[in-house]
DODREN-301665 format. One record per residue (C-alpha): x, y, z. Coordinates in pm, 1 decimal. Example, Ala and Ser with C-alpha at 12.3 -4.5 7.8 and 13.67 -1.06 7.14 Angstrom:
<sites>
<site><x>1230.0</x><y>-450.0</y><z>780.0</z></site>
<site><x>1367.0</x><y>-106.0</y><z>714.0</z></site>
</sites>
This chain:
<sites>
<site><x>781.2</x><y>-3984.5</y><z>3771.9</z></site>
<site><x>449.7</x><y>-3800.5</y><z>3726.5</z></site>
<site><x>411.9</x><y>-3609.8</y><z>3403.7</z></site>
<site><x>454.2</x><y>-3236.1</y><z>3442.7</z></site>
<site><x>158.6</x><y>-3059.5</y><z>3291.8</z></site>
<site><x>24.7</x><y>-2708.3</y><z>3294.4</z></site>
<site><x>-258.0</x><y>-2821.1</y><z>3521.0</z></site>
<site><x>-5.6</x><y>-2963.3</y><z>3769.1</z></site>
<site><x>194.3</x><y>-2638.9</y><z>3768.9</z></site>
<site><x>-121.3</x><y>-2431.4</y><z>3806.4</z></site>
<site><x>-242.3</x><y>-2648.4</y><z>4089.9</z></site>
<site><x>97.9</x><y>-2621.1</y><z>4268.5</z></site>
<site><x>104.3</x><y>-2244.3</y><z>4226.3</z></site>
<site><x>-246.0</x><y>-2213.7</y><z>4367.1</z></site>
<site><x>-185.4</x><y>-2447.0</y><z>4659.9</z></site>
<site><x>173.7</x><y>-2350.6</y><z>4745.7</z></site>
<site><x>294.1</x><y>-2062.0</y><z>4530.5</z></site>
<site><x>38.8</x><y>-1811.4</y><z>4656.9</z></site>
<site><x>102.1</x><y>-1895.6</y><z>5027.1</z></site>
<site><x>478.7</x><y>-1867.2</y><z>4966.3</z></site>
<site><x>427.6</x><y>-1529.8</y><z>4799.5</z></site>
<site><x>215.7</x><y>-1417.2</y><z>5093.1</z></site>
<site><x>488.0</x><y>-1529.1</y><z>5338.1</z></site>
<site><x>753.1</x><y>-1332.5</y><z>5146.9</z></site>
<site><x>530.9</x><y>-1023.9</y><z>5127.1</z></site>
<site><x>457.3</x><y>-1043.7</y><z>5499.7</z></site>
<site><x>830.8</x><y>-1070.0</y><z>5570.5</z></site>
<site><x>903.2</x><y>-762.3</y><z>5354.4</z></site>
<site><x>620.3</x><y>-569.4</y><z>5522.1</z></site>
<site><x>753.1</x><y>-662.7</y><z>5866.1</z></site>
<site><x>1098.4</x><y>-538.3</y><z>5765.4</z></site>
<site><x>962.9</x><y>-202.4</y><z>5647.5</z></site>
<site><x>750.9</x><y>-169.5</y><z>5962.3</z></site>
<site><x>1059.6</x><y>-242.4</y><z>6169.5</z></site>
<site><x>1256.1</x><y>27.7</y><z>5987.5</z></site>
<site><x>971.3</x><y>276.7</y><z>6025.1</z></site>
<site><x>863.1</x><y>231.8</y><z>6385.8</z></site>
<site><x>1182.5</x><y>112.1</y><z>6553.7</z></site>
<site><x>1373.8</x><y>448.0</y><z>6539.0</z></site>
<site><x>1113.6</x><y>657.1</y><z>6728.3</z></site>
<site><x>1062.5</x><y>379.6</y><z>6984.6</z></site>
<site><x>1436.4</x><y>346.8</y><z>7049.9</z></site>
<site><x>1488.1</x><y>723.3</y><z>7059.7</z></site>
<site><x>1202.9</x><y>772.9</y><z>7307.7</z></site>
<site><x>1331.4</x><y>489.6</y><z>7527.4</z></site>
<site><x>1688.2</x><y>625.7</y><z>7527.2</z></site>
<site><x>1561.9</x><y>975.7</y><z>7610.7</z></site>
<site><x>1361.3</x><y>842.0</y><z>7905.7</z></site>
<site><x>1663.6</x><y>666.8</y><z>8056.4</z></site>
<site><x>1838.0</x><y>1001.6</y><z>8110.2</z></site>
<site><x>2184.6</x><y>855.5</y><z>8037.7</z></site>
<site><x>2249.2</x><y>1103.5</y><z>7756.9</z></site>
<site><x>2262.6</x><y>1472.2</y><z>7845.8</z></site>
<site><x>2313.8</x><y>1621.8</y><z>7500.0</z></site>
<site><x>2122.9</x><y>1589.1</y><z>7173.9</z></site>
<site><x>2439.3</x><y>1462.9</y><z>7005.1</z></site>
<site><x>2483.8</x><y>1191.3</y><z>7269.2</z></site>
<site><x>2119.8</x><y>1092.1</y><z>7232.4</z></site>
<site><x>2164.3</x><y>1053.8</y><z>6856.3</z></site>
<site><x>2480.8</x><y>844.3</y><z>6895.1</z></site>
<site><x>2317.8</x><y>610.0</y><z>7144.9</z></site>
<site><x>2006.9</x><y>578.8</y><z>6925.8</z></site>
<site><x>2210.9</x><y>504.8</y><z>6612.0</z></site>
<site><x>2411.8</x><y>239.5</y><z>6795.9</z></site>
<site><x>2104.8</x><y>57.8</y><z>6927.7</z></site>
<site><x>1928.0</x><y>87.1</y><z>6592.9</z></site>
<site><x>2215.7</x><y>-78.2</y><z>6408.3</z></site>
<site><x>2202.4</x><y>-371.9</y><z>6650.4</z></site>
<site><x>1824.6</x><y>-413.0</y><z>6664.2</z></site>
<site><x>1789.7</x><y>-383.8</y><z>6287.2</z></site>
<site><x>2051.9</x><y>-652.0</y><z>6234.9</z></site>
<site><x>1885.1</x><y>-884.1</y><z>6484.1</z></site>
<site><x>1539.4</x><y>-812.7</y><z>6339.7</z></site>
<site><x>1654.5</x><y>-877.7</y><z>5983.8</z></site>
<site><x>1809.9</x><y>-1211.7</y><z>6077.1</z></site>
<site><x>1500.9</x><y>-1314.3</y><z>6274.8</z></site>
<site><x>1261.9</x><y>-1226.2</y><z>5991.0</z></site>
<site><x>1472.4</x><y>-1414.7</y><z>5735.3</z></site>
<site><x>1489.6</x><y>-1727.1</y><z>5955.2</z></site>
<site><x>1113.3</x><y>-1726.8</y><z>6019.6</z></site>
<site><x>1035.0</x><y>-1675.2</y><z>5647.9</z></site>
<site><x>1265.5</x><y>-1960.1</y><z>5545.4</z></site>
<site><x>1117.6</x><y>-2198.7</y><z>5803.6</z></site>
<site><x>761.1</x><y>-2114.5</y><z>5694.3</z></site>
<site><x>849.1</x><y>-2162.4</y><z>5326.3</z></site>
<site><x>1013.5</x><y>-2499.1</y><z>5396.4</z></site>
<site><x>705.5</x><y>-2606.8</y><z>5590.1</z></site>
<site><x>482.2</x><y>-2492.8</y><z>5303.7</z></site>
<site><x>669.1</x><y>-2697.3</y><z>5042.3</z></site>
<site><x>652.9</x><y>-3007.3</y><z>5259.0</z></site>
<site><x>999.2</x><y>-3016.7</y><z>5411.6</z></site>
<site><x>987.0</x><y>-3160.6</y><z>5763.8</z></site>
<site><x>1103.7</x><y>-2887.5</y><z>5998.0</z></site>
<site><x>1163.0</x><y>-3101.4</y><z>6309.1</z></site>
<site><x>1448.6</x><y>-3311.1</y><z>6158.3</z></site>
<site><x>1610.2</x><y>-2995.1</y><z>6020.0</z></site>
<site><x>1597.5</x><y>-2825.8</y><z>6359.4</z></site>
<site><x>1727.9</x><y>-3141.7</y><z>6524.0</z></site>
<site><x>2012.7</x><y>-3146.7</y><z>6276.0</z></site>
<site><x>2097.5</x><y>-2787.4</y><z>6362.1</z></site>
<site><x>2095.7</x><y>-2884.8</y><z>6730.2</z></site>
<site><x>2338.4</x><y>-3171.8</y><z>6673.8</z></site>
<site><x>2560.2</x><y>-2948.9</y><z>6461.1</z></site>
<site><x>2547.2</x><y>-2684.7</y><z>6734.0</z></site>
<site><x>2671.2</x><y>-2933.8</y><z>6991.9</z></site>
<site><x>2947.8</x><y>-3047.8</y><z>6756.9</z></site>
<site><x>3058.1</x><y>-2690.5</y><z>6698.6</z></site>
<site><x>3014.3</x><y>-2588.6</y><z>7062.4</z></site>
<site><x>3380.3</x><y>-2619.2</y><z>7149.2</z></site>
<site><x>3477.4</x><y>-2414.3</y><z>6847.6</z></site>
<site><x>3219.1</x><y>-2146.8</y><z>6927.4</z></site>
<site><x>3368.8</x><y>-2049.2</y><z>7263.4</z></site>
<site><x>3519.9</x><y>-1730.5</y><z>7124.9</z></site>
<site><x>3196.2</x><y>-1640.3</y><z>6948.2</z></site>
<site><x>2997.7</x><y>-1678.3</y><z>7270.7</z></site>
<site><x>3257.4</x><y>-1470.4</y><z>7454.8</z></site>
<site><x>3229.0</x><y>-1195.3</y><z>7192.4</z></site>
<site><x>2847.7</x><y>-1195.9</y><z>7212.5</z></site>
<site><x>2843.8</x><y>-1172.8</y><z>7591.8</z></site>
<site><x>3099.9</x><y>-890.8</y><z>7587.9</z></site>
<site><x>2895.9</x><y>-710.3</y><z>7322.0</z></site>
<site><x>2582.3</x><y>-732.0</y><z>7536.1</z></site>
<site><x>2761.5</x><y>-564.1</y><z>7827.4</z></site>
<site><x>2911.1</x><y>-297.5</y><z>7599.3</z></site>
<site><x>2562.9</x><y>-205.0</y><z>7480.9</z></site>
<site><x>2389.3</x><y>-228.9</y><z>7818.9</z></site>
<site><x>2657.1</x><y>-23.0</y><z>7995.0</z></site>
<site><x>2672.7</x><y>229.1</y><z>7710.0</z></site>
<site><x>3052.6</x><y>216.0</y><z>7708.6</z></site>
<site><x>3071.8</x><y>376.2</y><z>7363.6</z></site>
<site><x>2848.4</x><y>450.3</y><z>7068.0</z></site>
<site><x>2863.5</x><y>489.2</y><z>6692.1</z></site>
<site><x>3042.6</x><y>819.3</y><z>6625.7</z></site>
<site><x>3257.9</x><y>814.0</y><z>6940.9</z></site>
<site><x>3637.5</x><y>826.1</y><z>6931.8</z></site>
<site><x>3769.0</x><y>539.8</y><z>7144.5</z></site>
<site><x>4070.3</x><y>322.8</y><z>7214.5</z></site>
<site><x>3996.5</x><y>-49.1</y><z>7247.3</z></site>
<site><x>4238.2</x><y>-342.6</y><z>7231.4</z></site>
<site><x>4523.5</x><y>-88.2</y><z>7182.5</z></site>
<site><x>4353.4</x><y>46.5</y><z>6867.7</z></site>
<site><x>4223.6</x><y>401.4</y><z>6852.3</z></site>
<site><x>3973.3</x><y>538.7</y><z>6605.4</z></site>
<site><x>3620.1</x><y>649.7</y><z>6523.9</z></site>
<site><x>3347.8</x><y>394.1</y><z>6597.2</z></site>
<site><x>3173.5</x><y>327.2</y><z>6266.5</z></site>
<site><x>2972.4</x><y>17.7</y><z>6355.1</z></site>
<site><x>2889.4</x><y>-187.2</y><z>6663.5</z></site>
<site><x>2733.7</x><y>-533.2</y><z>6674.5</z></site>
<site><x>2706.6</x><y>-788.1</y><z>6950.3</z></site>
<site><x>3008.8</x><y>-965.9</y><z>6802.7</z></site>
<site><x>3249.1</x><y>-690.6</y><z>6699.8</z></site>
<site><x>3333.9</x><y>-321.3</y><z>6697.0</z></site>
<site><x>3446.1</x><y>-154.1</y><z>6374.2</z></site>
<site><x>3691.2</x><y>138.1</y><z>6406.7</z></site>
<site><x>3844.2</x><y>370.3</y><z>6148.3</z></site>
<site><x>4174.2</x><y>524.8</y><z>6256.8</z></site>
<site><x>4330.1</x><y>856.9</y><z>6158.6</z></site>
<site><x>4495.1</x><y>700.7</y><z>5851.1</z></site>
<site><x>4158.0</x><y>574.9</y><z>5727.5</z></site>
<site><x>4236.0</x><y>211.6</y><z>5811.1</z></site>
<site><x>3930.5</x><y>9.4</y><z>5920.7</z></site>
<site><x>3982.9</x><y>-223.5</y><z>6217.7</z></site>
<site><x>3742.5</x><y>-506.3</y><z>6310.0</z></site>
<site><x>3784.3</x><y>-575.4</y><z>6682.1</z></site>
<site><x>3605.6</x><y>-877.4</y><z>6837.3</z></site>
<site><x>3424.0</x><y>-758.4</y><z>7149.1</z></site>
<site><x>3573.7</x><y>-1041.5</y><z>7352.1</z></site>
<site><x>3921.5</x><y>-893.5</y><z>7293.7</z></site>
<site><x>3823.3</x><y>-564.2</y><z>7458.7</z></site>
<site><x>3948.4</x><y>-554.4</y><z>7816.5</z></site>
<site><x>3955.9</x><y>-176.0</y><z>7855.6</z></site>
<site><x>3753.9</x><y>76.2</y><z>7653.5</z></site>
<site><x>3873.6</x><y>438.8</y><z>7664.9</z></site>
<site><x>3615.8</x><y>684.9</y><z>7532.6</z></site>
<site><x>3750.2</x><y>1027.3</y><z>7431.4</z></site>
<site><x>3410.1</x><y>1180.8</y><z>7354.3</z></site>
<site><x>3172.1</x><y>1137.0</y><z>7647.9</z></site>
<site><x>2996.3</x><y>1449.7</y><z>7780.8</z></site>
<site><x>3303.6</x><y>1675.2</y><z>7743.1</z></site>
<site><x>3666.5</x><y>1665.8</y><z>7632.0</z></site>
<site><x>3970.8</x><y>1846.2</y><z>7765.9</z></site>
<site><x>4242.8</x><y>2061.8</y><z>7617.1</z></site>
<site><x>4554.4</x><y>1927.0</y><z>7790.2</z></site>
<site><x>4891.1</x><y>2045.5</y><z>7662.7</z></site>
<site><x>5227.1</x><y>2175.9</y><z>7779.0</z></site>
<site><x>5392.6</x><y>2486.1</y><z>7634.5</z></site>
<site><x>5765.1</x><y>2540.5</y><z>7691.0</z></site>
<site><x>5930.8</x><y>2878.7</y><z>7747.9</z></site>
<site><x>6299.0</x><y>2963.8</y><z>7789.8</z></site>
<site><x>6465.8</x><y>2979.3</y><z>8129.4</z></site>
<site><x>6517.1</x><y>3351.8</y><z>8089.1</z></site>
<site><x>6142.6</x><y>3414.2</y><z>8053.9</z></site>
<site><x>5940.7</x><y>3608.3</y><z>8309.5</z></site>
<site><x>5697.5</x><y>3331.3</y><z>8404.0</z></site>
<site><x>5430.0</x><y>3565.8</y><z>8537.8</z></site>
<site><x>5431.8</x><y>3749.3</y><z>8206.0</z></site>
<site><x>5420.7</x><y>3423.0</y><z>8006.3</z></site>
<site><x>5128.2</x><y>3292.4</y><z>8213.4</z></site>
<site><x>4935.6</x><y>3618.4</y><z>8165.2</z></site>
<site><x>4988.1</x><y>3594.5</y><z>7788.1</z></site>
<site><x>4868.8</x><y>3231.6</y><z>7786.8</z></site>
<site><x>4555.9</x><y>3320.7</y><z>7983.2</z></site>
<site><x>4485.1</x><y>3616.8</y><z>7757.4</z></site>
<site><x>4517.2</x><y>3406.0</y><z>7442.5</z></site>
<site><x>4294.3</x><y>3134.0</y><z>7591.4</z></site>
<site><x>4026.4</x><y>3389.4</y><z>7681.5</z></site>
<site><x>4039.4</x><y>3549.3</y><z>7335.4</z></site>
<site><x>4004.0</x><y>3204.7</y><z>7176.1</z></site>
<site><x>3700.8</x><y>3123.6</y><z>7393.2</z></site>
<site><x>3537.5</x><y>3453.1</y><z>7296.6</z></site>
<site><x>3607.0</x><y>3411.9</y><z>6924.9</z></site>
<site><x>3286.2</x><y>3371.1</y><z>6723.4</z></site>
<site><x>3421.8</x><y>3064.4</y><z>6544.8</z></site>
<site><x>3522.1</x><y>2878.7</y><z>6862.0</z></site>
<site><x>3300.9</x><y>2999.7</y><z>7146.7</z></site>
<site><x>3025.3</x><y>2744.2</y><z>7079.1</z></site>
<site><x>3264.2</x><y>2450.1</y><z>7128.2</z></site>
<site><x>3464.7</x><y>2579.1</y><z>7427.1</z></site>
<site><x>3307.6</x><y>2518.5</y><z>7768.4</z></site>
<site><x>3584.3</x><y>2680.0</y><z>7976.9</z></site>
<site><x>3871.8</x><y>2891.6</y><z>7836.7</z></site>
<site><x>4212.6</x><y>2720.6</y><z>7821.1</z></site>
<site><x>4418.5</x><y>2859.7</y><z>8110.2</z></site>
<site><x>4765.1</x><y>2805.4</y><z>8259.1</z></site>
<site><x>4734.6</x><y>2561.6</y><z>8549.2</z></site>
<site><x>5090.3</x><y>2537.8</y><z>8684.1</z></site>
<site><x>5459.5</x><y>2516.8</y><z>8603.5</z></site>
<site><x>5463.7</x><y>2150.3</y><z>8511.4</z></site>
<site><x>5830.0</x><y>2069.4</y><z>8452.1</z></site>
<site><x>6181.1</x><y>2216.3</y><z>8454.7</z></site>
<site><x>6311.0</x><y>2053.0</y><z>8139.2</z></site>
<site><x>6655.4</x><y>2030.9</y><z>7985.0</z></site>
<site><x>6591.0</x><y>2317.2</y><z>7745.1</z></site>
<site><x>6293.7</x><y>2505.6</y><z>7889.3</z></site>
<site><x>6018.8</x><y>2537.8</y><z>8144.8</z></site>
<site><x>5689.9</x><y>2356.8</y><z>8072.0</z></site>
<site><x>5361.2</x><y>2530.0</y><z>8158.0</z></site>
<site><x>5051.0</x><y>2309.2</y><z>8182.3</z></site>
<site><x>4736.7</x><y>2440.8</y><z>8005.9</z></site>
<site><x>4387.8</x><y>2298.6</y><z>8064.7</z></site>
<site><x>4039.9</x><y>2381.0</y><z>7935.7</z></site>
<site><x>3710.2</x><y>2199.3</y><z>7870.2</z></site>
<site><x>3550.5</x><y>2172.5</y><z>7525.5</z></site>
<site><x>3270.3</x><y>1979.9</y><z>7359.1</z></site>
<site><x>3337.9</x><y>1615.2</y><z>7269.5</z></site>
<site><x>3569.8</x><y>1558.7</y><z>6970.5</z></site>
<site><x>3664.9</x><y>1929.1</y><z>6957.0</z></site>
<site><x>3980.8</x><y>1908.8</y><z>7168.8</z></site>
<site><x>4217.0</x><y>1845.8</y><z>6878.2</z></site>
<site><x>4094.0</x><y>2137.9</y><z>6671.2</z></site>
<site><x>4099.6</x><y>2373.6</y><z>6970.4</z></site>
<site><x>4451.8</x><y>2265.9</y><z>7069.0</z></site>
<site><x>4576.3</x><y>2323.3</y><z>6714.1</z></site>
<site><x>4429.3</x><y>2674.4</y><z>6705.4</z></site>
<site><x>4562.8</x><y>2748.4</y><z>7055.8</z></site>
<site><x>4917.2</x><y>2647.3</y><z>6957.9</z></site>
<site><x>4897.7</x><y>2870.5</y><z>6651.6</z></site>
<site><x>4780.7</x><y>3171.6</y><z>6853.2</z></site>
<site><x>5033.4</x><y>3114.7</y><z>7130.7</z></site>
<site><x>5320.4</x><y>3104.7</y><z>6880.8</z></site>
<site><x>5210.9</x><y>3436.6</y><z>6732.3</z></site>
<site><x>5155.2</x><y>3593.1</y><z>7076.1</z></site>
<site><x>5493.0</x><y>3472.2</y><z>7207.6</z></site>
<site><x>5668.4</x><y>3615.2</y><z>6901.4</z></site>
<site><x>5496.8</x><y>3948.8</y><z>6953.7</z></site>
<site><x>5583.1</x><y>3954.5</y><z>7327.4</z></site>
<site><x>5942.0</x><y>3837.5</y><z>7279.8</z></site>
<site><x>5885.0</x><y>3514.0</y><z>7473.5</z></site>
<site><x>6128.7</x><y>3242.9</y><z>7370.2</z></site>
<site><x>5999.0</x><y>2896.1</y><z>7279.2</z></site>
<site><x>6309.6</x><y>2681.3</y><z>7341.0</z></site>
<site><x>6442.7</x><y>2397.6</y><z>7133.4</z></site>
<site><x>6684.4</x><y>2121.1</y><z>7235.4</z></site>
<site><x>7040.9</x><y>2246.8</y><z>7232.4</z></site>
<site><x>7370.4</x><y>2165.0</y><z>7403.0</z></site>
<site><x>7666.2</x><y>2383.9</y><z>7494.5</z></site>
<site><x>8004.5</x><y>2217.3</y><z>7443.7</z></site>
<site><x>8334.8</x><y>2334.1</y><z>7599.5</z></site>
<site><x>8667.2</x><y>2193.7</y><z>7472.7</z></site>
<site><x>8876.6</x><y>2222.2</y><z>7787.5</z></site>
<site><x>8837.5</x><y>2599.9</y><z>7809.9</z></site>
<site><x>8742.3</x><y>2755.2</y><z>8143.5</z></site>
<site><x>8371.1</x><y>2814.6</y><z>8183.0</z></site>
<site><x>8257.6</x><y>3178.5</y><z>8176.5</z></site>
<site><x>8294.2</x><y>3345.2</y><z>8517.9</z></site>
<site><x>8459.6</x><y>3031.9</y><z>8662.1</z></site>
<site><x>8722.6</x><y>3061.5</y><z>8940.3</z></site>
<site><x>8979.8</x><y>2905.7</y><z>8705.6</z></site>
<site><x>8937.1</x><y>3191.8</y><z>8458.1</z></site>
<site><x>8965.4</x><y>3456.2</y><z>8731.1</z></site>
<site><x>9297.2</x><y>3310.2</y><z>8854.8</z></site>
</sites>
């Protein structure tokens, strides 16, 4: 074993240490350049496609693509830096790569699900099915999209639980926040209610809500009564519809319910609740049996 001397160390540092340092510095510089120039390039490209109509949609699409491209760029830079360092210190790269190829073949059967997830992720991104910041339901799980990669989608539900969903498990993706959302609710009134009066009150409350300074910027069309939707066991259901900005439907519906309850109380309109009338063998009111 050759004796380790200061001259040997100095010689190694000059011949190999400095090139390795340069490789690492170049890798770091490439990473910072990627972080600096990738966002404007992606944003400009997304804007030119015309898929996103709003500034908010443009930002969501840009953030989603950035998270994917940054992850891929980081992995690529790290792999290239490691290969160049190994080559610099004298490790034969060809046998290592060949070994990875053999291992890849051996693991091929076990990587079927991974390949499926990657292919599904590519189509999710290309088709712009959903983006970071959207509220979606995928694989029977609903929540806010926090992160998207080619392999998985990360959701956070209303309880704050984080779900990691492999993209290959996603058969149907339901997006609640694309372009616009809809207020869609039923309000029940008692059978003794004048329906024309109730509908006029609903329309008035919806118009007042749409004109309110706090809500007018998020409401695209005032919530209005559409039709009598159902003759229920305890009351009559009136369907209400209206268009709002994405992710605003829940807040608008909550405020609309609050205002309708107050307006119905003021107008004497009954909001029914489930109830049952029970007769213990006595004649019903106004029945022929009672008249006899």
